[in-house]
N, C-alpha and C positions, 0 to 999 in steps of 0.2 A: 180425518186427523183433530184430533183431542189437545187442549190445553197442554196436557204432558205427553203426552205420545201421537206414535208414528205407527203407520202402520202399511209399510209395502208391500201390496200383494195385487200388482198387477201382474196376468197372464193368458193371453199374448198380452204383449203392450201395445196404447194405441199408437197407430205411425209419429203420430205430431211427436212420441217420444225418442224417436228414434234418431230426430235432430236434435243435439248439442245446444244448435244457437238461438234455438225456441226457449229454450230455459232462460235467456235475458228477461223476460217480462217477469219471473220466477225464483226469484234471490234462496241459493239454496242451494238448489236442484239439481240434481247431476242429471247425465243423460239416462237412457233407460237398462232395464235389463230382460233380459229374453228367455230367464228362470219362470216358471211361472212357483214360484214359491212364497211362503211368509216368513218376516223379519222381524226380530229383536234386538236392540243396540242399546246401551247404556245411556244415557244423555248427562246431559253436562252437570246436571242436578246428582249424577251416581247412582239416580233409580230407573229400573229397567224399562225402556218401551215394551208395549203390550203387543202379542199378535193376537190378530184378528185369526177367533175361531175356525173361521168358515171363510171359502176362499169362493164364495157361484158369487152370480148376480144376484142372486135372493137376497144373501146377508146384506150387499154394500143396497138393499132396500131400504135396510130397516131405519127409524130416525136416527137413532147414536149416530150413524154413520155420513149424514146430510153433508157436515162439510168434506172430507172425503171425496165423495159425488164432488160437489163443488165447485172444487177442487180441480178434480179428473175432467169436466165437462168444457170447465172451464180452458184445459188443455186442448181440448174437441175445440172451440172454436175459434180458438188461434190458427189451426189446424185447418180448416173446413177456407176460416177465410184467404188463408193465405192461397192453400188450394186455386180457388175461384178469386185470384187477381185481388182480394181488398186490400192484403197487408203484403209488404214485401216479404218474402223467404225470411230472412234474420231479420227480425224486429227491427223497428228503429222508436225513437224515442213518442213516437207518438201509437204507438202499440198499442200501450193501456188505455189511453183517451178513445180507442177503436174500440175498445174490448168496450171502455162503458160505456157507449155510446150505442154501443149494438143496445140486440132487443135480450131478450133472456138467455140465459148458460144454460139451459133443461139440470136446473138445480135443484127439482122441485121434491116432494115426497114421491114422486114417480120418475126420478132421474133412475137415474147409473145403469148399469151396463147390459146388456142381453149375452145371451151366447153367440148368439153370430155376430158380437162388434158392435149394431148397430148403438146410439145415441137417444135419448127421448129425455123428457123432461116438461115438467107443466110450469116451469118458469122460477126467475128472483130476478124483480124486476128493474134493481139497480145496478145487479152482478158483484161478486163476492169480490173482485177488484176496487168497490168502493165500499167497501167492510172493512173500515179500520180496525175491527174488533177482532177483525178473523183472520185481518193482516200481521197482528199485534200476536195470537195467538200463533199462529203458522212460524212468524220468529223463533217465538221462544219454545217450542217444539223443537225444530230442525237443525234452530244458531242458522251463520252462516255458509254450512255446509254437511256435507255427512260422510263420515271417517268412513267409508265400508270396511276396513280392516279389524277393523272391532264388530265384526258383527258378533250376532252368534244365533245360533242354528235349533230348535230344540231337537233330542233327538228320536223321539216318538212326536213327533205332531201329531193334531187329534182328525185333520181333514188331508189328509198324503201319505204316499207310501215314503223309504225311507230313499228308498232311489232318486226321489222326487230333489233333496237335497241337492243345492249345487259341491262340487268338490271344489272349488272355490272361491275368493269372493268376487262380487258385483263387478262385473265391467262393463263399461260404453257399448253402445250396438252404434257402430259404424255404419248399417249400410243406408243412408241418408243423409249420410255426412260429407258436407263441402268445405276440405283443408279452402282457408284462404294463400297456403303456404304454394311453392311451386316444386313438384316432383322431386326437384333436387333438394329440400329442405326438409320435401317432408319424409326424407330419409334419414336426415340429422336431426331437425328440432323434433325430438319425441324421450320423456321423462320416463323409465322404463319403472319404476320406482320414486313414487312422486309423494308417498304417507311416511317411505323411511324419516325418521329424525333427525337422522345424520344427513341427510341431503347428498348423497355421492354422485359425483361427476357421471359414473359410469354403475350402469344396474350390477350388484351385487351376485358371488354365483351363491346360492344357497343351497352346500352340497352338505344334504341332510337328506336320509330317509322320512322321517317322524317330525309331530311337531307337536308339544304339550297343550292339552286339551283344557279350557277354561273350568270343565268339573267332569261327571262319567254321566251328566243330567243335558249337557249341553257342546255342540259342536265351535271350536273358532274356524279363523277365517280357511285356515288348513288342517289336514290331519295327518298324510303321509302324501310322501312325493308321483308314487303311482297317479295320485287321484288328483294332484293340483301341489305345484309350485312355483312360490315368488318369482325364477328368475324364468322361469315359463309363463306363467301370466307377464308377463314384462315382451316377450316375446310375438305370443298372438296378439295381443294386442295392438303392439304397432303391425304385423302383417294384417292385421283388421284392420287396421287405417289403413295401410294402405291400396288394401284391395277395395276400401268402400265395403266389406263384410258385417257381416250384423255381427258374427264372431269366427274368429280363427281357430286352429288345432296344430300342436308340434304333434309331431310325431318322429319315431326315430329311424326313419326312413320315405322315401318314395313311395314303394311297396306297399310299406304299413300304411301308407294314407289310403293310398289304391284301394288297397284290401278293407281297410274301415269304409269307405264309400260304397263296395261292392254291397258288404252286410248290412246296408239300407235295406238291400233286398230280399225275400223272402221265398221259400220254395213254388214254383210255377209262377213266378214272374218269369220278365223277360226283358230282356237288354239290346240295345240296338248301340253296335261301336262302328266305329270309322275302321273301314278296313286297312287303314294304311296308319298303323297302330306301331306302339314302344314295342317290342319284343316281349318285356318281362311284365307289361299287361296284358300282350293276347295267349301268355303261357300261362296267368293266375285266371284270367278266364278261361281257356279249353281244360285246363286240367285241375282245376280245382273249382271254380263256380260253377262247372256242369257239372263236377260229382257233386254237388250239394241243389242241383233241381233247380237250378237257375239258369232260365233257357238265352243261349247268346245266338243275336246275327250280325254278321255281318255286316255293312252295307254304306257303301259311298256316300258319306255327308255334305259333297259336295253337292250331287245334286237333290234338290230337294223334292221333288217328282219320285224319286227313290226314299227318300225318309217316309213321305208318304206313307207309298205303297207298302212298306215294314212294315207299319204300324201295326199292330191286334192290339184285340181289348184288355192282351196280359202285357203289355209292353209301360214300365212302370220308367226307364231311365232309359236316356241316351247321352250317349258320352263319346264325346272327338275330342280329337287338338287339330288347333287353327294357330301357326301352318303345324300340317302333321308329321311328323318323325318316322324316315327319313327322307320321303318326298316332295315336302315340303308344298301341299295342297290346303289350299285356304276356304273354308267354309264360312256359311253367311250364318252368323251368330245370330244376330239380330231375326233371320226368318223361323232360323231352325228351333230360338225363342218359342218367338209365335207359336209355332207346330207345335210344340210339345206342350206349351201353355192351355192350348184350346183342344189336347185331348188327356190333361192332368198327368204328364207326363214329365219327368223331371229334366234337367239338362244339366248335364258336368262337363267341364273343360280341362281339358290337362294343358297347362297353359308354362309349362317350362319352358318351353323358346319364349317366352312373352314375360317379362319380370312383367310389375304390376306399374315400371318407372314407362313401361312401352304400352300397354293395353292389363285395360282391367273389365273382361269377363262379367261380372258381375254386372255392372253400367248399363252392360247391352241386354240385360237378358237371364244371362247364365244363371242357373239355383245353385249349382256346385262347380267353386272351381279347386285344381289340385295341383301341387307343384312339388319336382323335388328340389327341395330346399339348395338340395346336394351342391346344387348346378350355380344360378346364377345371385343366392342367397346366398350363400357360403362365398362363392368367387374366388378359392385359396384350394379348393378340391383337400381340403381336411380335415372334415364334418362330415356325413350322412343325415341329413335329415328329411322331410316330408312334410307337408302343411295341406289339412284341406281348410278351403273357407265356405261360408256359407251365408245368404241373405236371409234366410228363414228363422226366426226364433225357435222355432220348435224344433227343425231342424239345427239347429245349434246344440236344443240337448239330448236330443238324440246319437250326434254323432260325441257329446260329450262322455256317456254314458257305455259308450261301445270302447271310446279311451280309457276310460277309466275300468270298465270291466275285462277288454282282455289286455289288458298291462302291454302300451304299443306305446306309449308317449316318452317324448325326446327325456335324457336326460339333462340334467342341471347344465352342465360344464358345457354341453355340447348349442343350449339354447344363449349363452353365454357371448360362442364363437360366432354365432349365426347375425345375435344382435350387434355384436362388432362388425363382421359383414355387410350387413342391411347399409352403415352408413358412407360404406362406399361403394355402394353398387351402383348408384345413379351415374357417377364416376364412370365406375368397371365398363359399364354397358355402355356407354354415349362414346369413353375412347375404341369399344372393340364394335362399337357400327361400324363409328368411320375408319378404322383399318377395313371392316370387311369391305365395304365401298371399292378400296380402292384394289382392293384382293378380287372380288368380283369382274370388275375393269380389265384385270389381268388375263384371268384365266377364262373369258367366255372371248379372247381378242385372243387367244391363242388355241393354235391347228391341232393341237393332240387332244384337247376336251374336247369332248364330242356333248353332252352339254353339261348345262350348270343347273340350277333349283335351288332359289331365292325368291323371299320376297319383295324385290326392287327391282330396279328396269335391267332387261336384260334376262330374270331369272323365271320369270312368267307372263302370264298374256295380262293384256292392257288391263283387261275385266277384273283379271284376279289381283292384283297392283289395287285398283282402285277401293277394290271390296277391302281389301286388306288396308289399306291407308285410312279405310274410312272407320275400322275396330282398333289400329293400331298408330301410335307415332314414330315409327320407324321399323327398319327392316331384320333387325337382330341382330344375331352376331353369327348363324348358321349357313356354312354353304355347302350342298350335296353337288357333286360330278360324276356323268361318266366317260370313259378313257373307249369304249368298245371293245377292249381287250379285258378280261378276269388277271392274267397276268401282269399286262401291264401295267396298275389301279395295283396290285401285289409290289410289285418292284417301287413304282411311286411311292407310298408309303415306306415302305422301308426303306428310301432312299433320305427323308427328309429328316433334316438335321434339326433344326428347331421345333418345328411340330412333331410331338412327341404320338408313338402309336401306344394308342388307352380309349378305353370307353369311356361316358362321360363328355360334359361338356359345360362350360358355362365358367371358365376357371380362367384367372389371370393369365396363363401360359395357352400356346397357340397348339391342338392337337384335332390329331387325324385319324380315320378309322376306317375300318372298313362291314357295314354294317351284316351284308349275309354271314360272316364267318367269325362275325363280334357280338355287337349291344343287342342285334334280333338273331344272330344261331340257333335259338330255341325255340322260333317260324320252321317246323319245315317246311324242306325244300320246297317240294308240291303244295303248300297254303301259302307260301312268298307274293307281295306282291312288289320284289321289289329286282332291279336287273343287279345280277353278279358281278355285276365290275364300280357301282357303287360306290362312290365315297363320299364318306361325313368328312367335312371340316369343319372345327369350332375357333375360332377367331379368337385370340386372345388381346392382350396391351400392346403387346411389344412396337418397335418401331415398323411402319406396314412393308421400306426399303424392304427390311432384313426378312421380311413376311415372303415377300415377292421374289426377292433373289435364294430363299430357300426354294419355294415350291418350282422354281425357275430350273435349275439345279438337277432337281431333283425326276421332274418330267424331261430333263435331259436322258440324262442316268437310266432312265425308261426305255427312254427313244433310242437308245445306244450312240447317243452322240458324244458320251464322256463316260467314261470309266469313276467307279465310286473310288474319291479320295479318302486320305483316314484323316484327313480334319474331323474330329468330331467335338462337339459341342457340348463336352460330358460333363465339362470342372475337372478332370482329372488336368489337367496342362503337363502331359507326358514330356514334351519341347523346350519346358522352361529350366532353369535348374534350379538346383535345389539349396534354401539352407538352412543350415549351412551346410558348403561344399567339402565335402574327406580331400576330392585331388588337393587343394590351394591351404590344407587344413589340417596336413600328416605331420608337419611340428611341432603343434601344440599338446601340449603335456596335458589337456584335458581328451583329448581322442588316444592317448596311446594307452594301447592292453595295459592293465597291472597281472604283470606275470610275476609269481614266487619266484625264488629261485632253486634250482637244486640242490639240496642238503643227502648228504651219504652217512650211512647211521653213525659211521663210524669220527661223523664233525662235529666238533661242540656245539651246543647251541647259545649265542651269542644274546649279552643280555645291556640294554641299554635303559639303566634310571627307570624311569616310573612305567616307560613303553615298552613294556616290557612282552618277545612275542612266542609263542609257542609253536615252533613248526613242526609242520606235518611232514613227511616222507616223501610226495609226489609233489610234483611242478601245475599240477591241472587242479587243486585243492587250494582255495582261497586261505591268506593268512591269519588264527585268532588271537585275538588279543587274549594275555592272560588273567587280566581283571576280568574280560565276561567270563571268560572259562570258571574265574571263580564265586563271582555273581551266582551262573548257572548252579553251583557247584552246592555251596549255602541255600538258596532258596530248596532245592531239594531236600539239602538236609532238613533244612528248617518243616518242611511238608512232613514229612516225614516223622521227625518228633511231634509235631499236632496230632500227625493220625495214633499216633501211640499213644499219644496222652488222654486222646476221646476214646479208644478202647479201654484203658484204664480205668 
């Protein structure tokens, strides 16, 4: 850090820099960045900030980088002090005094950063916070804040590849962020475009394919919407905040998100997958990934011993769902994370059934969280999308590369719809859960329902319920049930009136389906672990009384206790009178058909002043006013004269 120069060259950043609250002691600094790149920005004086020509620990040991290392080591001191309980996680007003009274901050000539992330130094007796000259230079260099939207990246940096450049402006790393707001407020209190000079109350839709660049030798904040778009950045930042991720990435569908996750593996790698998995994921694994040289092994992730036994030296990823779709089986995510990390294996969780207002698997040790945003993030079944959330900056860099390289990113308009959906997600999920509990109580006591599966009382074992409650704050709104007969289940689904027979879930509308013939039909029958009579219900936000009444009548129809009635809730309202009613409006002149009088060839044509009419000799044709005929003939003549003049 120099008097007129700032160089941001952390990569990967120290853990301290992952927490925005730590910067209360460092005026003007922003949360950390997850890309190992160098940056150049225009200063308030109109000059460009220099870029470090080297991004290595050796470069940071040079004398002219002394101040930068002093600041970095001071940050590390805050981090270690907070980890050891010497200061609060959120620094108080006494933090500066604690830092100043501490011993050296590792800012001597031998300081800097080693490649393994360790910090060492030979000291600064008074500490950089007591150096008023340094603080003045800091403030003069960066002012009160850094506007990342005006960042400039050299097109051909000396110390890195082109693909190392970010495809969008730097963004906060929320991996260790502790929001003071409650979950309901987290969904609403978020500004997707704080740098917009017009300060819109909602994030605009940047419906553009390209962005003008500052010059041919520099890149601006964005260049191409496939690579990055402000509306998508807003969505990805909000999702990262909700999931406490280093970064989140939005894709065109949930399957695109899952496919990108699998692209982290290479030929010869092995992936362990929960045996009770979404049908689309099963198809991707068995018909795509396996053909590309990835070894796919299905294992019961609820059995920790079976997981440990299945691990081999080639195992690089363990993928699971909890609860699983659709059997609602509960896996111990914390223990799976410990097993995976002890073997240097990534743990990914498809948490589509558990949105972040209920469960945050990254905080339980997972490395990757995937969502089909089509479900709870949208909430209205009006757009498709997928999300990949990661807690490691290096992993985020790789996912960003794949998103840009393969062109699977979400379009701006859909990003806007998801941003809107997030604002009501907590309300929707809370209401749906409340309805689900009432519906579950009804189903578990109904004699024709053989078994119910959901992570709540009566839907799983006491052990699984305790495990789920330790990982999530609610049971969700999904219920699976069996009836003992495939035919009975089919009639039951077809007889529902409020519950719509469709795949997907998480909508404001209640839905029902039979997985073996719908959402999981792509799994061969001999490989399915699902009962053929299984019915999956997605509980919506309607009135629970209406939902229970609908399920009750459908069960009665399936049991033969009543015949299906013709009262459908299809919004046609065919039993209601229409407006206007032709039966009561027969005398209205507006509804009388206009029929031309029958004219014979020898009957003279009547003329009535200005309103002359040319009468045709067929009552089936309309009467044409004479003035209209004259206008047409005049226009034809004028056009013919014009064309003749041109030819002449």
